[in-house]
C-alpha positions in Angstrom: 0.2 0.0 0.1 1.3 3.4 -1.0 2.1 6.4 1.2 -1.1 8.1 0.5 -3.4 5.2 0.9 -1.9 4.1 4.4 -2.2 7.4 5.5 -6.0 7.5 4.6 -6.4 4.2 6.1 -4.9 5.1 9.5 -6.4 8.2 9.6 -10.0 7.0 8.9 -9.9 9.0 5.9 -8.6 12.1 7.9 -11.6 11.9 10.6 -9.4 10.8 13.6 -8.3 13.4 15.9 -11.2 15.8 14.6 -14.2 17.3 17.1 -17.2 16.4 15.7 -21.0 15.5 17.2 -21.2 18.9 18.8 -23.9 19.8 21.2 -24.8 23.0 23.3 -25.5 22.6 26.9 -26.1 24.5 30.2 -27.7 27.5 28.3 -24.8 28.0 25.5 -22.0 27.7 28.4 -20.9 23.9 27.6 -19.9 22.7 24.3 -20.0 19.0 24.2 -18.2 16.8 21.3 -16.3 13.7 20.7 -12.8 13.5 19.7 -10.0 10.7 19.7 -6.6 11.7 21.0 -4.6 12.4 17.5 -4.6 11.5 13.8 -4.0 7.9 14.3 -6.1 7.5 17.5 -9.0 5.4 16.6 -10.8 5.6 20.0 -13.0 8.7 20.4 -13.5 10.3 23.8 -16.3 12.5 25.1 -14.9 16.0 25.9 -16.7 19.7 27.2 -15.1 23.1 26.3 -16.3 25.7 28.9 -17.1 29.0 26.8 -16.6 31.0 30.3 -13.1 29.8 30.3 -12.2 28.7 27.2 -10.8 25.4 29.1 -11.4 21.8 27.3 -11.9 18.5 29.5 -12.1 15.0 28.9 -14.7 13.7 30.7 -15.0 10.0 29.4 -11.9 8.1 28.0 -12.6 4.9 26.6 -9.1 3.1 27.1 -10.0 4.1 30.8 -13.6 2.3 31.2 -12.7 -0.6 28.5 -8.8 -1.2 28.4 -10.1 -4.2 26.4 -12.3 -3.0 23.4 -15.5 -5.5 23.5 -17.7 -6.4 20.5 -20.7 -3.7 19.9 -24.0 -5.3 20.2 -25.6 -6.6 17.1 -28.5 -3.8 17.3 -25.8 -1.1 17.8 -23.6 -2.1 15.1 -27.0 -2.1 12.8 -27.7 1.5 13.8 -24.4 2.5 13.3 -24.6 1.4 9.6 -27.8 3.3 9.4 -26.0 6.4 10.6 -22.9 6.2 8.9 -20.9 5.9 12.1 -17.3 4.2 12.2 -15.8 5.9 15.1 -14.6 3.5 17.8 -14.9 4.2 21.2 -17.5 6.4 22.2 -19.4 6.8 19.3 -22.6 8.9 20.5 -23.9 10.4 23.5 -27.0 12.2 24.7 -27.4 15.2 26.9 -29.9 15.7 29.7 -32.7 18.6 29.1 -30.4 21.0 31.0 -27.4 20.0 29.1 -25.0 19.2 32.1 -25.1 15.6 32.0 -24.2 12.9 29.5 -25.1 9.4 28.9 -23.2 6.9 26.5 -23.1 3.3 25.6 -19.8 1.6 25.3 -19.6 -2.1 24.0 -22.8 -2.7 25.6 -22.2 -1.0 29.1 -24.0 2.3 29.9 -22.3 5.2 31.5 -23.5 8.7 32.8 -20.9 11.5 33.2 -21.6 15.2 35.1 -19.8 18.1 33.4 -18.6 19.1 37.0 -18.4 15.4 38.5 -15.5 13.3 39.5 -15.7 10.9 36.4 -18.2 8.7 34.4 -20.5 6.3 36.6 -21.4 2.9 35.1 -25.3 2.4 35.2 -26.7 -1.1 35.8 -28.6 -2.4 32.7 -30.7 -5.3 32.0 -28.6 -6.6 28.8 -26.4 -5.0 25.9 -27.3 -1.2 26.1 -27.9 1.3 23.0 -29.2 4.8 22.4 -29.5 5.8 26.2 -31.3 9.2 26.5 -31.7 10.8 29.7 -34.2 12.8 31.4 -34.7 16.8 31.8 -32.3 16.8 35.1 -30.3 13.4 34.2 -31.6 11.4 37.3 -32.8 8.7 35.3 -31.9 7.0 31.9 -33.9 5.5 29.0 -32.2 2.7 26.8 -32.9 -0.2 24.6 -31.7 -3.6 25.5 -32.9 -6.7 23.5 -35.6 -4.9 21.6 -37.1 -3.4 25.0 -37.1 -0.2 26.6 -35.9 0.0 30.2 -35.4 3.0 32.8 -32.4 3.3 34.8 -33.4 3.4 37.8 -37.0 1.8 37.0 -36.6 -1.1 35.0 -38.6 -2.5 32.1 -41.2 -0.1 30.8 -42.4 -1.3 27.5 -44.7 -4.4 27.3 -43.5 -7.5 26.3 -45.5 -8.0 23.1 -43.1 -9.6 20.6 -42.5 -6.0 18.8 -39.1 -4.0 19.1 -39.5 -0.9 21.2 -37.7 2.3 21.4 -35.5 1.9 18.2 -35.9 3.5 14.7 -36.9 0.8 12.0 -34.8 0.2 8.8 -36.6 2.8 6.9 -36.6 5.5 9.1 -33.0 4.9 10.1 -31.8 4.9 6.2 -33.9 6.7 4.4 -36.2 9.2 6.3 -33.8 10.7 8.7 -34.7 9.2 11.9 -32.4 7.8 14.0 -33.9 7.5 17.4 -37.2 5.8 18.7 -37.9 7.3 22.3 -38.2 10.7 23.7 -38.4 12.0 27.3 -41.5 14.4 28.0 -40.3 17.6 29.6 -41.9 16.3 33.1 -39.4 13.3 32.9 -42.3 10.9 34.0 -43.6 9.8 30.8 -41.9 8.5 27.5 -43.0 8.6 24.0 -42.1 5.2 22.4 -41.9 3.9 19.0 -43.2 0.3 18.4 -41.8 -1.3 15.4 -43.4 -4.7 14.7 -41.5 -6.2 11.7 -43.3 -9.7 11.6 -44.3 -9.1 8.0 -41.0 -8.4 6.6 -38.8 -10.8 4.8 -35.8 -11.5 6.5 -32.3 -11.4 4.9 -29.3 -13.4 6.1 -25.6 -13.1 6.6 -22.9 -15.8 6.7 -19.2 -15.1 7.2 -17.4 -17.6 5.1 -14.2 -16.7 6.4 -15.1 -18.1 9.9 -17.8 -21.3 9.3 -17.8 -21.9 12.8 -20.3 -18.6 13.4 -23.8 -19.3 13.0 -25.6 -16.9 10.2 -27.1 -13.6 11.3 -30.8 -12.6 10.1 -32.4 -9.1 9.9 -35.5 -7.7 8.6 -35.6 -5.9 5.2 -38.3 -3.8 3.7 -38.1 -4.6 0.3 -39.6 -2.7 -2.5 -43.2 -3.4 -3.3 -43.4 -5.2 -0.1 -44.9 -4.9 3.6 -43.1 -2.1 5.7 -42.8 -2.5 9.4 -45.7 -0.9 11.3 -44.8 1.7 13.6 -46.5 3.1 16.2 -46.0 5.8 18.8 -47.0 5.1 22.5 -46.9 7.5 25.6 -45.1 5.4 28.3 -45.1 6.1 32.3 -47.5 5.9 35.0 -50.7 4.6 34.2 -52.0 2.6 31.0 -49.8 3.0 27.9 -51.5 5.2 25.4 -50.9 4.9 21.6 -51.1 8.0 19.5 -54.0 7.9 16.7 -53.3 8.6 13.0 -54.1 7.2 9.8 -50.9 4.9 9.1 -52.5 3.0 6.8 -52.4 6.5 4.4 -49.4 7.8 6.4 -47.3 5.1 7.1 -43.9 6.8 7.6 -42.9 8.4 10.8 -40.0 10.9 9.8 -39.6 12.7 13.2 -41.5 13.3 16.7 -40.6 15.3 19.8 -42.2 16.8 22.7 -43.3 20.3 22.1 -44.5 20.7 25.7 -45.8 18.4 28.6 -49.3 18.6 27.0 -48.3 18.4 23.2 -46.2 16.1 20.8 -45.4 17.0 17.7 -44.8 14.0 15.0 -44.1 14.1 11.0 -45.7 11.3 9.1 -45.7 10.7 5.1 -47.5 8.7 2.7 -45.7 5.8 1.2 -44.9 7.6 -2.0 -43.6 10.5 0.2 -45.8 12.8 -2.0 -47.6 14.3 1.1 -46.0 15.3 4.3 -48.0 16.1 7.6 -47.1 17.6 10.7 -49.5 16.9 13.3 -50.0 17.8 16.9 -51.1 15.0 19.4 -52.5 15.0 22.7 -50.5 12.7 25.3 -53.5 12.8 27.4 -55.8 11.6 24.8 -54.0 10.2 22.1 -55.8 12.4 19.5 -53.8 14.1 16.8 -54.8 16.9 14.6 -53.1 18.3 11.4 -51.1 21.3 11.7 -49.2 21.9 8.4 -49.5 19.7 4.9 -46.7 19.8 2.5 -47.2 18.1 -1.1 -45.6 17.7 -4.3 -46.8 15.4 -7.3 -43.6 13.7 -7.9 -42.0 13.4 -4.2 -41.5 15.7 -1.2 -37.8 16.4 -1.1 -36.6 16.2 2.4 -35.8 19.6 3.7 -33.9 19.4 7.3 -35.5 21.3 9.9 -38.9 21.5 8.4 -41.8 21.1 9.0 -41.9 23.0 12.4 -43.5 25.3 14.4 -41.9 28.5 14.9 -42.1 30.3 18.6 -44.8 32.5 17.4 -46.9 29.4 16.2 -47.0 29.9 12.6 -45.9 27.0 10.5 -42.6 26.6 8.8 -42.7 24.4 5.5 -40.6 23.7 2.6 -41.6 25.0 -0.6 -40.4 25.5 -4.2 -40.1 29.1 -5.2 -42.9 30.2 -7.7 -40.7 30.0 -10.5 -39.5 26.8 -9.4 -35.8 27.7 -9.6 -34.8 27.1 -5.9 -35.8 24.9 -2.8 -37.2 27.4 -0.4 -39.5 28.0 2.6 -42.8 29.2 3.2 -44.6 30.4 6.6 -48.4 29.6 7.0 -48.1 28.7 3.2 -46.8 31.9 2.0 -43.5 31.7 0.4 -40.4 33.3 2.3 -37.7 32.6 0.0 -36.6 33.4 -3.6 -35.0 32.2 -6.6 -31.7 33.4 -5.1 -31.6 31.0 -2.2 -31.5 27.1 -2.4 -32.1 26.3 1.1 -30.6 23.3 2.1 -31.0 23.2 6.0 -32.7 24.8 8.6 -30.5 24.9 11.5 -32.7 26.7 14.3 -33.5 29.9 15.8 -30.6 32.5 16.5 -30.9 35.8 17.5 -34.8 35.8 16.9 -34.4 34.9 13.2 -33.8 31.4 11.3 -30.2 29.9 11.2 -30.3 28.4 7.7 -27.7 26.9 5.5 -28.3 27.8 1.8 -26.5 28.0 -1.7 -26.2 31.6 -2.9 -24.1 30.9 -5.6 -22.5 27.8 -7.5 -23.8 24.6 -6.2 -20.5 23.3 -4.7 -20.7 26.0 -2.2 -23.2 26.7 1.1 -23.3 29.8 3.1 -25.0 30.4 6.4 -27.6 33.0 7.0 -29.9 34.4 9.2 -33.5 34.7 7.7 -36.2 37.1 9.3 -39.4 34.7 9.3 -41.4 38.0 8.8 -39.6 39.9 5.8 -37.6 37.5 4.3 -34.8 39.5 4.9 -31.3 37.6 5.0 -28.2 38.5 6.8 -24.8 36.7 5.8 -22.8 35.1 8.6 -20.7 33.0 6.8 -20.7 33.5 3.0 -17.0 33.3 1.6 -15.8 30.5 -1.0 -16.4 27.1 0.5 -19.0 25.3 2.5 -20.2 26.8 5.6 -22.4 25.1 8.5 -23.7 26.2 11.8 -24.9 24.9 14.9 -26.8 27.4 17.5 -27.4 27.1 21.4 -28.9 29.9 23.8 -27.1 32.7 22.0 -23.8 30.7 21.1 -22.9 30.1 17.6 -20.3 27.3 16.2 -19.7 27.7 12.6 -17.9 25.2 10.5 -15.9 26.4 7.1 -14.3 24.3 4.8 -12.6 25.0 1.6 -9.5 24.0 -0.5 -7.2 25.1 2.5 -9.0 22.8 5.2 -11.6 22.9 7.8 -11.8 25.3 10.4 -14.5 25.8 13.4 -15.0 29.0 14.8 -17.2 29.4 18.4 -18.7 32.6 18.9 -20.2 32.9 22.4 -23.5 35.0 23.3 -21.2 37.6 24.7 -19.0 37.9 21.4 -15.8 36.2 22.6 -14.6 33.4 19.8 -13.1 30.2 20.6 -11.8 27.2 18.7 -12.1 23.7 19.8 -8.9 22.2 19.3 -8.4 19.9 15.8 -6.1 16.8 16.2 -6.6 15.4 12.9 -3.9 15.1 10.6 -3.4 17.8 7.9 -4.7 17.2 4.6 -1.8 16.0 2.1 -3.0 17.7 -1.1 -4.3 21.1 -1.8 -7.1 20.4 -4.5 -8.4 22.7 -6.8 -10.7 21.0 -9.1 -11.6 22.9 -12.5 -15.6 23.2 -11.9 -17.6 23.7 -14.7 -21.3 23.6 -16.0 -22.1 21.8 -19.0 -24.9 20.8 -21.5 -28.3 22.3 -21.6 -29.0 21.3 -18.2 -26.3 23.4 -16.5 -24.9 20.0 -14.9 -21.8 20.4 -12.8 -18.8 19.2 -13.5 -15.1 18.5 -12.0 -11.9 18.0 -13.7 -8.5 17.1 -11.3 -5.6 16.8 -13.3 -2.0 14.9 -12.1 0.0 17.6 -10.0 2.7 17.2 -12.6 0.4 17.5 -15.6 2.3 19.1 -18.7 -0.4 20.6 -20.8 -0.4 18.7 -24.4 -0.1 15.0 -22.8 -3.1 13.0 -23.5 -4.5 11.5 -20.3 -6.5 8.5 -19.8 -9.9 9.2 -18.0 -11.3 7.9 -14.9 -15.0 9.0 -13.9 -15.4 8.8 -10.0 -18.8 9.7 -9.5 -22.3 8.7 -7.5 -24.8 10.3 -9.3 -27.6 8.9 -7.1 -30.5 11.1 -5.6 -29.6 12.8 -2.3 -25.9 13.0 -2.6 -23.7 15.9 -4.0 -20.2 14.8 -5.3 -19.1 18.2 -6.5 -18.7 20.4 -3.3 -15.8 22.4 -1.8 -15.7 20.6 1.2 -11.8 19.4 0.8 -11.2 16.1 2.6 -13.6 14.4 -0.5 -10.9 15.7 -3.1 -8.1 13.8 -1.5 -8.5 10.4 -3.1 -9.4 12.1 -6.3 -6.1 13.7 -6.3 -4.4 10.7 -5.6 -6.1 8.9 -8.5 -5.4 11.8 -10.5 -1.6 11.5 -9.4 -1.7 7.9 -11.1 -1.9 9.2 -14.4 -5.5 9.8 -14.8 -7.6 12.7 -15.6 -10.5 12.5 -12.9 -13.8 13.5 -14.1 -16.9 13.8 -11.5 -20.1 14.8 -12.6 -23.4 15.5 -10.8 -25.9 14.7 -13.2 -29.7 15.3 -13.0 -31.1 13.8 -9.7 -28.6 14.8 -7.6 -29.7 17.9 -5.1 -28.7 21.8 -4.9 -29.2 22.6 -8.6 -33.1 23.1 -8.7 -36.0 21.0 -7.9 -36.7 20.4 -11.4 -33.2 19.3 -11.7 -33.4 16.8 -8.7 -36.9 15.4 -9.8 -35.9 14.5 -13.2 -34.9 10.9 -12.2 -39.1 10.6 -11.3 -39.6 7.0 -12.7 -36.5 6.0 -14.3 -32.8 6.2 -12.8 -30.8 4.6 -15.7 -31.8 6.8 -18.9 -31.3 10.0 -17.2 -28.1 9.2 -15.3 -26.2 7.8 -17.8 -27.7 10.3 -20.3 -26.5 13.3 -18.2 -23.1 11.4 -17.4 -22.1 10.5 -21.0 -23.2 13.8 -22.4 -21.1 16.1 -19.8 -18.2 13.7 -20.1 -18.1 14.2 -24.2 -18.6 17.9 -23.4 -15.6 18.1 -21.3 -13.4 16.1 -23.8 -14.2 19.1 -26.2 -13.0 21.6 -23.6 -10.2 19.8 -22.4 -8.2 18.2 -25.5 -5.8 16.4 -23.0 -8.7 14.1 -22.0 -8.1 10.8 -24.1 -11.9 9.7 -24.5 -10.7 6.6 -26.4 -9.5 5.3 -22.9 -12.0 5.8 -20.2 -12.3 3.9 -17.0 -15.4 4.6 -14.3 -15.4 3.5 -10.8 -18.3 4.2 -7.8 -19.8 2.7 -4.8 -23.4 2.0 -3.9 -25.2 4.3 -6.7 -22.1 5.0 -8.2 -21.4 1.3 -8.6 -24.6 0.9 -10.4 -23.6 3.7 -12.5 -20.2 2.3 -13.4 -21.5 -1.2 -14.1 -24.2 0.7 -16.1 -21.9 2.5 -18.0 -20.0 -0.2 -19.5 -23.1 -2.7 -20.1 -25.1 0.0 -22.1 -22.3 2.5 -23.2 -19.6 0.6 -24.3 -18.4 3.0 -26.8 -17.8 5.5 -24.5 -16.9 3.5 -21.2 -14.1 1.2 -21.3 -13.7 -0.8 -18.3 -15.3 -0.2 -14.9 -15.1 -1.1 -11.2 -18.5 -1.3 -9.3 -18.8 -1.6 -5.5 -21.8 -2.5 -3.8 -23.6 -1.7 -6.7 -27.6 -2.4 -6.2 -28.4 -4.1 -9.4 -31.8 -4.6 -9.4 -33.8 -2.2 -7.3 -36.9 -4.6 -7.1 -34.3 -5.9 -3.9 -33.6 -2.5 -2.8 -35.8 -1.0 0.2 -39.0 0.4 -0.1 -38.5 4.3 1.2 -36.0 5.0 -0.8 -37.0 3.1 -4.2 -40.5 3.6 -4.3 -40.2 7.5 -3.6 -38.1 7.6 -7.1 -39.6 4.8 -8.8 -43.2 4.0 -7.6 -44.4 0.6 -6.7 -43.3 -2.3 -8.6 -46.6 -3.6 -9.1 -47.7 -0.4 -10.5 -44.6 0.3 -12.8 -42.8 -3.1 -13.6 -41.4 -1.5 -16.8 -39.4 1.0 -14.8 -38.1 -1.4 -12.6 -37.1 -3.8 -15.3 -35.5 -0.8 -17.5 -33.3 0.1 -14.4 -32.0 -3.3 -13.4 -28.7 -4.3 -14.9 -29.2 -8.3 -14.4 -30.6 -8.6 -18.2 -27.8 -6.5 -19.7 -25.1 -9.1 -18.8 -24.9 -11.2 -21.7 -24.1 -7.8 -23.6 -21.3 -7.1 -21.0 -17.8 -6.5 -23.9 -15.9 -4.6 -21.7 -13.7 -5.1 -18.6 -16.0 -5.2 -15.3 -14.6 -5.6 -11.6 -17.2 -6.4 -8.9 -16.8 -5.8 -5.4 -19.4 -6.4 -2.7 -18.9 -6.8 1.2 -20.5 -9.8 2.5 -21.8 -8.3 5.7 -23.6 -5.3 3.6 -26.9 -4.9 5.4 -27.8 -1.7 3.2 -27.0 -3.1 -0.1 -27.2 -6.8 0.1 -24.0 -8.9 -1.6 -26.9 -10.7 -3.2 -27.1 -7.4 -5.5 -23.6 -8.2 -6.7 -23.8 -12.1 -6.6 -26.7 -12.0 -8.8 -25.2 -9.6 -11.6 -21.7 -12.2 -11.3 -23.9 -15.2 -11.8 -25.7 -13.8 -14.9 -22.4 -12.7 -16.3 -21.0 -16.1 -15.7 -24.2 -18.1 -17.2 -23.7 -15.8 -20.4 -20.0 -16.7 -20.6 -18.8 -12.9 -19.8 -15.3 -12.6 -18.1 -15.3 -10.1 -15.3 -14.0 -10.0 -12.0 -15.6 -10.5 -8.4 -13.9 -9.6 -5.0 -16.2 -10.3 -2.0 -15.1 -9.3 1.1 -16.0 -11.4 4.4 -16.9 -9.3 7.2 -17.1 -5.9 5.4 -20.2 -3.8 5.5 -21.4 -1.0 3.3 -19.3 1.8 4.9 -15.9 -0.2 4.4 -13.9 0.4 7.5 -10.7 -0.1 8.7 -8.7 0.4 5.7 -10.8 -1.8 3.4 -11.5 1.3 1.1 -7.8 1.9 0.5 -7.2 -1.8 -0.1 -9.9 -2.0 -2.6 -8.5 1.2 -4.2 -5.1 -0.2 -4.7 -6.7 -3.2 -6.4 -9.0 -1.0 -8.9 -5.8 0.7 -9.8 -3.8 -2.6 -10.7 -7.2 -3.2 -12.7 -7.8 0.3 -14.4 -3.6 0.6 -15.4 -3.8 -3.0 -17.0 -7.3 -2.1 -18.9 -6.6 1.2 -20.0 -2.9 1.0 -20.7 
């Protein structure tokens, strides 16, 4: 393994040592976060920064609490996959209502620590604990063990009825942005808990062929067109459990829930095809609900984090495309608040009486932080320089994160105007990458080109398309870490091209919704047209030698490219590719493609299995045999079809490896792919 790949693996892609998972507590006085001890230290500890003194303190060190790291409980490992959490040590924590006490799981054990206490205290648990949540003053903690919801002190609180209690189901955690399943009431007496019935779902199995002595694992998976988990919300506490009543047949997806007060619960529900999103108010005394807001779209309501929501004055904040349809915006009580010049990406909260938003004002690769007046729509920039900026607010304090080609910087502004900087112990990024960004074709498709650092103009280069291309993820962003691997690929002798085709976010609603009722045609059409346009603009790109690589949807794109456009793409490395969306999950797939029974031709057109006999270009397939997102059967079905058709290909099956390819696996795969592309594009 060369120096860059080794560094990338040892630093967890330059994440070790960086502070993350920030939360404000104690009315903005405290800033809690996780951080490991340095650039190659994988074990994150729990820290707090006292904004009155500027001092940081390590409150919980996983090496002290567990000198011999243990195994993660299976349920926690699956939840980490859903939330893309790869950190070892302390992976998550939750604060009490006053923000002075935190609880966290560690290898199935449960700990609590106070900001001014003597150190972590281990709490007794009924089994391997995960997702602990303290009440308002931290005197009691709710947690999940063996699919039941427990209190400490207090014992089991959920009924023993065969359902899973207190956790988010697969669809919510993977696709709907809800990773939790229980919430304390402000009174610290009652709990709102999700009850999940997975009995109707098919089971999927894993077996590790490298460890044949171990039994296979199984889990419930909601396959497109099939049943979803049955999800209910119950109020648990003194007295008889009470179920919240809404039309779950019409609105089966629960994407958010929270206590607004001791007398009201807010929940967000969606229909199966996600064309209608309702914000409901629920009475925890009766279980009755009422509609507070309704957001609709004829294709699908694209998620906008932070909405729908109730403003402090009682008005309703919802996502809304601008009247001209050029931007994703906001509305208050149904009245548009933002115009075509602002692409709203997230509502981060309330700061100084105004909405704190993350939005795009210029190129889609950049993101700014603004204050937005909910009455007038007037904006005030807090961070609007080049790059990607994000924000976290807490009781007058503000944490701003700014990222550009020179790195990532975090600055804390206290309520009284002082400025502090959380310490960052991560490794310096090895490359300062300045990709050539261009918009091409009549659709204004964002593209990026990275050349070798020693490139001499006039020297023709083989092209490597390194892209994702799927809904919900933007590849071309000014955030610098994602460009490190692309520069490494370029320095191996490739012109690296990335294309954000239609269907990806942050250009316009029409751009995003272009993949409605079909992935393959739009994705491949845009990728090919953009590549040809770049070839005309940059004569050093040798379009007679084009490789394409990707993971997940990017793996689908790579395989799709060589199967259907072998005239333009000459070799592909496809990792974790969903080769037949009839076998992918309900919430993601049906949002874009509809129901398989109603649109079988869409699913057939987007599946790759039938294309196998026509393969005429080299294809390198990779799958993790422990991937519970894109199950390895996707890759294995395509490999079997290729074998049956007599089409040569390569298959790399990785025992024990999940969708996130942690622990240096991604870098090892990159090394094999490099050898593949050098051979095939020579």
